[in-house]
N, C-alpha and C positions, 0 to 999 in steps of 0.2 A: 112260318111265313118268310122269314129271312132266307131260309134254305131254298125255298121255291123261287124267290127273287134272284138269288145267285144262279140257279139253274137256268132261268129265263135269260139272264144277262149273258151267260156262257153260250146258250143256244143262238141268241141274236148275233153275238160277235162271230160265231162260226158261220152262220148263214151269210152275214155281210162279207166275210172273207171269201166264201165260196162264190158269191155273186160277182165280186171283183175279179176273181180268178177266171170265171167263165166269160165275163165280158172282155177281159184281156185277150183270151184266146179267140173269141168269135170276131172281134173287131180288128184283129191283126196287130195288136200292140206287141205281142210276142208270137213267134212262130209255133204253131201247134206241133211241129216236129220235135221241138225242144221242150215245150210246156203245153201239152194238150189240156183242154178244159175238163172240168169235173164230169161233164156228161160223157166225154170220150173215155175217161178213166173208168167211170161206172160201167159203161158198155163193155170195156175190156175185162173188167172184174167179173161181170156176169158170164162172159164168154169163157173165161179161164176156169170158173167154177164148173160150168157145164161140160167143157171139152178137155180140160187139162188137169182135172182132179185137184184143183187148187186147195180145197178144204182139207184133203188128205195131206198135202204138203204142209199146210198150216198145222195140222195135228202133229206131224213129225217134228216140226220146229219147236212147237210148244213143249213136247216131251223132252227135247234136248235142253231147252232153256230151263225148265223146271228141274230136270235131273241134275244139271250142272249147278244150279242155284242151291238146291237142297244139299248137295255135297259140300258146297262152299259154306253154307250156313252151319251145317253140323260141325265143321272143322273150325270156322272162324268165331262163332259165338263163345265157346268155352275159352279159346285162346285170347280173345279180346277181353273177356271178363277177368282172366288171370292177369293180363297186362295192366288193366285198369285198377285192379285190387291190390296188387303186390308191386311195390316200387321197383325192386330189383329185376323182376321179370320184364316189366315195361322198359326199364333202362337197357336191358340186354337185347330185347327183340325189336323194339321200335325202330332203331336205325336200319336194321335189315329189311323190315317190312316197308319202311318208307322208301328205301332204295328200289326195291322190286316193284312197288306199285307205280313208279314213274317209268318203268320200261314199257315201250310201245308194244302192244299186243301184236299188231300186224308184222312187226319185225321178228317176232318169235315163231311165226308160222313155219319157216324151214326147220327150226329145232323141234317143233311139235311133230312134224312129219318124220324126222330122224328118230325121235324117241318112241312115237306111238304108231307110225305108219299112216295110212290114209283112211283108216276105218273110223268107227264112232269114237274111239278113245281120243284121237287127236281133236275132234270137234268138241267133245266134252271138256277136254283139257283147256282149250282156248277160251271157252265160255267161263270155266271155273277161274282161270287166270285173271280174267277181266273183272271178277267180283271179289275173290277171296281176300286179297290184301287190302282193298278198300274197306271191306266190311269189318275186318279185324280192327282197323284203326277207329272206325266209327263206333264199334261196340265198346272199345276201350274208353273213348271219349264219353259215351253214354254212362259208363260206370263212374267216371270222374265227376260227372255233373250231379250225382246224387249228393245232396247237402251233407256236409260233415256232421251237422247237428244230429242227423239220424243215427249215425254210428256212435256218436258220443252218448246218446240216450240209450242205445242198445248196450254199450259197455257199462253204463251206470246201473242198468238193470241186471247185470251179471252175464250178459250174452257173450259167448266166445266169438272169435274172429270168423270162424266158419258159420256159426249160427247167424251172425249178423249178415253175412254174405247171402245166406239162403232166405232169411226172413225179412231183411231190410233192403239190401242192394237190389236183388232180383225183382221184387215187386215195384220198387221205386223207379227202376230203369225200364220197366215194361213198356210204357207208352213210347219212349224215344227209341227203344230197341225195335219195336214193330215198324216205326217210321223209317229207321235206318235200313231195315230189310226190304221195305217197300221201295225205297229209292234205289237200292243196289239191284233189285230185281229188274227195274227199268234199265239200268246200265247193262245188265246181262243181255237184254234184247238188242242193245246197240251193237254188240259184238257178234250177233248172229250171222250177218253177211260175211264177216271175216272167217268165221268158223266153217260156214257151209260152202266156201269156194275151194276147200281142200278136197279135191276129188269127190265131190258130193254128187249123188244122182237122185236126191230127193230133198225136200225142204224148201222153204220160201227163199232162202238165199240162193239155192240152186236155180229156182224158177226165175228170179230176178237176174241172175248172172247170164242165164241162157237168153233171156229177152234182150239184155244189153248187147250181146254178141251180134244180134240181128237188127239192132237199132229200133226195137219196138218200144218206143217211149211210153205209150199208154199202158202196156203190160208191165213195164218196169215200175211205173208209178202206182199201178194197181197192187202189185206185190208190196211195195213200200207202204201204201195206204192200209193194206190189211194188217201189216205188222203194227202200224200205229193204232188201228182199231182194237186189236187184241190187247195191246199195252194199255190203252185207255180204259177198256172194260175191266181188265185186271186191277188197275190202279184204283178205279172207283169202288170195286168190290172190297179191296183191302182198306180203303178209307172208311167205307161203311162198317166193316168189321171193327176197325179201330174205334169208331164212335160207340159201337155197341159194347166192346170189351172194356173201354175206359170211359164209360158214361159219366163217372164221378168228376171228370175233368171239365165237363161242360157246366156253365152256370145254370 
C-alpha cells in the first residue's frame, strides 16, 4: 500500500511538472526556441525514432555505458575491498585515488585522443574514468561500515582474516555495494555526451551534438529525455532487484 502511494505521488509530481512546462511554452513565458514544450519534444522524439534510427543510437550508447561500467566495476570492487580491509593498502592508495577522482573528465579528452585515438577505446576510457575512481572509494567505505563486532565474533570463533573477509565482510557489505554500483552507473550516463563527442558517428551523444549544431532544440531535448528515461528505467530495475536480493532488510 505504501509503495503504491509513493508511486502515485511520484507520478502526480511528474505530471504537474510537465503541465507547468507545457503551459510555460504555450503561453510564451519562455521562448519555444530555447525551451520547447513536452508536446514538441515528444513529436521530435517520435520523428527521430522513425526517421533517424534513434533507438539504434540508444542501443549503441547503452552498450558503451554498460561496457565501461562493467570494466570499472571488475577493477574497482576488488581494489576497494582491499583498501577498506587492509589499513596499509588504504593508506598507500587512497591519496592517489582521491587526487585522480577530482580531475575533470572533459579536460582529459585531448589526452584520451592522444592515447587511444578517436575510436571506441577513447570513448570507453572516458566513461571508465568517470566511474572507476569514485567507485573504488565508495566500495572501500562500504567495507569500513561493516560493524567491527562482526569481525570480532568471527575471530572469536577461530576464523582467519581471509575467512572473515569472505564469510562476514562480503555478505554484510552486499546491500551498500549494490547501492554504490547503482549510483555510479548513473554517473556513467552523465559522461556519455563527453565521450561521444570525440569523433563519434553514432550514439545518443552524437545525435544530440549534431542537433545542437543546427539549433534544433526539440531534437536536443528529445535525446536528453531519452537518456533520462533509460537511466530511470535502469535505476528502478536495480532498486527492485535490491529489494528482492536483500528482502531481509525490510521490516
